[in-house]
N, C-alpha and C positions, 0 to 999 in steps of 0.2 A: 120583034117581044112575042113574048115564049106565050102559044094559044093553049097551054096546059091548067088547069083551073085556079088551082094549089099557086103553080107562080112556084114551083119547086124546085121543078130544074133552071129556071134563072138565077133563083138563091145561089145555087149545089154551084155554081155555076162562075160566077159571084165572087165566093167565098174563093174557091179557085185561085179564079188571076187577082183576089188577092193578097192569096200566101204566093203564088208559082213569083210575081211581081219585088215581094216581100224578098223570095228566095235568090231573086236575077240583082237585084239590087245589096243588098248584104255580099255578094259575092265578088262586085265588079266592085266593093268600095275598098274586099278586105282585102282584094288585088292591088288593091293603090298601094292601102297599109302597105304590104305587106313590097314594093318595090320602090314606096319612099328606104322605108327599117331597110332595101339592101342597094340603094344606094346610100344609103348616111354609111352598115359598113362600104362601101368601094373607096366610099368619099377619107373616106377614113388609113386606106393604105397610100394615098396616091399626094406627090410634094411632094417640095422638100419640107426643109426641115418648118417647125413657126416659128420658133423664137431658139431656135441654139448658145443666146449668150446670157440667156433667166435656167437657173440651174445646172448649169450644164449642159444644155441637151433633155435632163428628166421630164419638165414641166412638161415636153412634145410629146411626149410620149403618155403619159396621164392622159392630153390631150385627146390622141389618141384611140386608144385603149378605154376610155371613157363615150366619146364614139364608135367604136367598132361594138363595146355591150349597148347600145342604144340603137346599133341601129339594130343587133340580133334580140334583143329584144320588143321591138318591134311592129319584127315578124314572126316571133312567137306569139306576142301579139294578136298578133291578130288573127293566122289560126286559129288559136284557147275561140278568139269571138268569131271567127264565127264556129267554127266546132260542136262547140259548149252549150248550144240553143239546143241540137239537131240528139244531140246525146242530150239533153233535159226529157224532149220530147218523145226518142226512144225508150227512156229507161221507167220513164210516168207510163207506158201504150206499157211497159214490160209487169209496173208494177198492178198495172188493170185487170190482163192477165190470170195472172198467178191470186 
């Protein structure tokens, strides 16, 4: 327990710990989402044709490109989800200082 009379130091440490835990959690979640997106992109390029007798193989290309696009969008979304709060906070600090 803090021996200060106003307990500002322990409150400051508590707030900092909360911010650090949130940041680490956000990084871990975004890495997991980006890894899943990479898995989807990799999965779209592996394996034999899905249904060669349907649409003369065009359905296979449509499915593969859709999964590839979904994988890349997932990875981009994870990066944006990680970076956007930081950019928003920096922008707010810049506006406050001006």
